[in-house]
N, C-alpha and C positions, 0 to 999 in steps of 0.2 A: 457357921456364921459367914466366913469368906467365901464359901462355895455359893452360898444363896446371893452374896453380894454380888458376884461374877455373874449368877443367873440373872440378877436385875439389870445388869448392864447390857447382857446379850439381848433381852428383852426389848430395853430401851433403844438398842441400837438397830435391832430388826425393825421396829415399829417406825423409828424416824427416817431410815433411809437405807438404801442398798448401796450407796456411794462410799468410797473410802476417804475420809476426812483428813487427809494428810498432805501437810505442806510441801509443794513442789521445790525441787532444787536444780540448780545449773546443771544441764546435760539431761534432765529428764525427758522422756519421750513423751508427749501429750496427744490425747485424742478428745474432742470434744464436738458436740453438734449444737449449734446454736445459731442465734441471729448476728449478722456481720453489721457493725454499726462504724460510722465515722465518727472520729474524735470530736470534731466541730460540734455536731449535733448532741453529743453527750456533754461536753464541758463549757464550749463557747457560745451557746444559744440560749442560755439560761435554762436549760435542760429540756428545751422543746425541740421538736422537728423543724427543721428550717423551711419545709413545704406544707406544713400544716401545725401551726403554733397552739393549737387546741389540743395536740396529743403530746404527753410526757414521753421524753423519748425511751428512757428504761422502762416506762410502763406498758407501752404498746409498740415494740420495734417491728411487728408485723405490719404497721400502718406506714413505715417509712418507704418512700419510693425508690426504683432503681434509677430514675432521674437525678434525684438528690445524690444518691450515692455513686453513681458512675458518670455524671454529666457535669456536676458543679465543681469547680476546681478547687475551690477553697475547702470543700467537703472532703473530697478524696486526697487532697494534698496533707489534710490534718492527719492522715493514717487512720487505719482500721483496728478495731478489735472485735473478738467474737466473745458474745455475752454469754453468761452461764444461766441458770435456770431462774424462774421467777419466784420470789421469797412471798410465800402467803400472807405472812404477816405485814411487809410492806407494800405488796403489790407490784414489786418493781422486780426486774432482772438485775442480778449482781453483776459487777464487773468481771470480765473473764481474763482473755489474754490478747495483748498487743501483738500485731502481726508485722513483721518486719520487712514483707515483700508486697509492696502495694501493686506493683505490675501482675504478680500472680492473682491478687484478690479483684482487680479491675478485669483481667481475662476472664476468671470464672464467673464474676457477677454479669459482665456483657454479654457473655454466651448464654446465661440462665435468663436473662432480663428479656422482656417483650419489647420489640423495636416499636417505637411511635413516640409516647410521651418521654422515654429513654431514648435520646437520638444516637446514642453510641452503643446501645444495645443491638444483638443480631438475632435474639429468640423468635420464635414464631407467635402465632395469634393465640396459641393455647398456653404459652408461658406467660410470666409473672409481670404485674406491674409494681407490686408492693411487697415486702418482706423478705429479705434476702436471708435463707436459711441454708445452713451449709455443714458438712462435716469437715472439721480442720484438724490436720494433724501436723505436728512440728516439734521441735526441740528447745527446751527451755535455754535462752542465751543469757537473760538477765532477770533478777528476781522481782525488781521493783521495790518502791519505798512502802508499800502497804496501806497506803493513804487511799481513800475513797471518792475524793473531792478533786482530785487532778490527775493529768493523764499518767503521771510517772508512778502511779501506785501499782499498776497491774504489771504481772511478768511479760517479757517479749519472748515469742516464739521466731526462731528461724528455721530454714529448711522447710518453709511451710508449702504444705499441700492441700490444695482446694477441691473437696470431693461433693459429691451428691449428698443431700441429707440421708437418702434413704441407705447410705452405705453403712452409717453409724460407726461405733465403736468396739463391737462384739460383745456387748453387754459390760464394758468396763470404761466408761468416760471418766475423763479426768476431772475431779472438781476444782475450779479455780480456787486460790486461798482465800480471796475476798468473800466467795460464797460460803467457805468454811465458817467466818466470821459472821457473816450477815444471817445465814441459817443456823447460827450457833450449834454447829456440828462438831466443834472441836472436842475430841474425847476427854470428858472429865469424869469424875467418879459421880454417878448419879445418887438419888436417895435408894437406900436399902428398902425394898419394898416388902420384903418378906422376912425380915430378921431385926433383933434389936438393934440400936444404933451403933455404930463402931465406936472405938475409943475416941477421945477427943485429945487434942493437943492442948497444952497449959498456956496461958496467954502471953508467958515470958520463957524463950528457950534459953537455958542457962549456960551451955557449952558453947563458948565462943571461940571460932578459929579463924585468925588473920590470914589470907591467902592474896597471892599475887601482888606481894610487896605491900599489903595494906591496901590495895585498890578494889579487893573483894573481901568481904566478912561472911562467915558460915556461922550460923545460928543452929544450934540442934537439941534435939531431946528424945529419949528413948522413953515410951510409954509401954509398960509390960501388962499385958493382959494377965488376970489373976485365974483364968480358966483355961487357957490354951496358947502355948507358945506362938501357933501360928496366927494368932490375932494380934500379937505385939506389933506396934507400929513405931517408925522413925518420922519425927517432926522436924522439918527443914526449912528455914529462910535464909536465901542468898540476898545480899546487898552488895552492888556492883556500882562503882564510881564511873560507869560508862552506859551510854544508850546503845545496847547491843543484846543479842542473845546470850543467855547464861547457861552452863551446863554441869550437873553433878553427876558423877560417874561412879559405879560400883564394879571394881575389878581386883579379885584376889591376887594377880599377878602383878598389879602395877601397870600392865599394859593396855593400850587401846583395844587391841585384839582381844576378844571375848568379854568385853565390859558391856554393862548394862548403862544406859544414860537417861538422865530427866534433863530435858531441853526446855528453858522456858523463852517464849519469844513474843514480846509486847506488839509486834507488827501484826501477828495473827492471833493475838489474845489467847495463847496456846502454852499449855503445860503438858508435855506427852512424855512417854517413855520410848526409849530407843534400843536398838541393838547395833553393835559395830559391824560395819562392812569392809573396811579397809579399801573401799573404792575411792581413794585420794584422787584419783586421775580425773574424776567427774565432781570433784568437790562434795563426794557423798561419803564421808568417813562414816555415819551412821544412819540406819533405815527405820523409820517408826515401826512399833511393834503394831501387831494386829489389834482389833477391838477388844478380842478377850482378854488381852492383857493390860489395857489402859484401864487400871483400877486405883489410879492415884486420887487421894482424897484432899480436900480442902485446898484445892488448887488456886492459886491467884498470880498475876503478873501485872505489874504496875511500872510505869516509866514517867520521870517527871524531873525537871530541873538537872539533866544531864545525870540521873541515876536510874537503875533497874532494879526492881525488888522482885524476886520469884519466891514463892511459897507453897509448899505441899506437905502430904503426909504418906506413907506407903508402909505396906506390911513389910516386916523384916524377912519373911521367909514366903516366896511365890513359887510355884511351880515353873520350872523351865527358865529361871532367874537366877543371879548369883545372890545368895543368902547373906543378910546383914546380920551380925552376930550382937545380940544384947550384953554379951560379956565376952571380951577378948578382943584382940587387934583387929581392925577392919582396915583396908587399903581401899582409898576412894581416889578419884581424878576430879579435877575442875577445869574448866574451859570458858573462855568468853570469845566472842566474836569481835570483828572491827565494826560491825553494824548490826541491824536487825536483818540483813539478808543471810539466809542459811548458807553454810560454805564452811570452808576451813578457818580455824581459830586464829584469832590474833595472839592469844597466849595462853598457855596450859601449865598444867602441874599434877603432881601425885603428891599424896599424903595419908597419914594414918590417924586413926581415932579409935579410942578404947571407951566404950560407953559404960563399963562396969560401975563406975562411981555414981551415974545417974540413974542406972537402970533400977 
């Protein structure tokens, strides 16, 4: 059954997109080809282009003039960002990455734009009047707060390099975090198309473990399959007294090295599986597993009134991952962030649980 469940996940992933829907972290190298837009026309002009109020900015950025982008000071002084792809459900481009080097954007745009209507552009008669499309490379400097209605929502790129759109990203473009959410591409367990439904979690999880001096509470329950040990699942709910990412780790040694982790982040509406990397110098102690391992079920993350709740269920035994014992002592890790921005933890700890009594 589990093999078929994974086959369904692979099929859904292939059909939906070839991108990797993984949240970016500080220090990540980014490459994206998209329309470059000034923040004024996105956020401060009621969502319409300054030079054509019949056009919704995120719907048709190809209609945005180089004149507005390059000549109008309150447009370019608002800063720029490169947009993600258009969501077919909303017919709007998702927000991408803010660019911290306005001079580099202006230099590239003015060289590309047709001189005339754009008075500061230096391009020839065959160059463009509208639609600044470019390949942008850079390094993530800040994550952003994940909101889609203010400029602070998107990550900031530094070390920005502006390239022609034809350069591309060698078939591996970076999917912006807000595109992950708007396209609903966060890896979650899809419906199993080929087998009987997986085991279900009970409405109440009976094993309660206080963590982080009571600021984090873990609720768990093991549901044992009557037919196969490999189908047994662990049901988990984490309730944190902070609005931040929350992590649950499986580590036989009690160390971060070699651990598997499930991280819930409300900013990206994401509950995913990760492996440890030990790359703490770039604030990337964990990296998301590939789509074939994103087999979590019943995933949910909510954030309200200063609290974060993360729920999921996972198979006890999965290939290439640390096993959770239905009977016997397990060593787990917990961690919480200082905010929703992915990065080094604000607090962490180790603990053991034995599910023998509840299995």
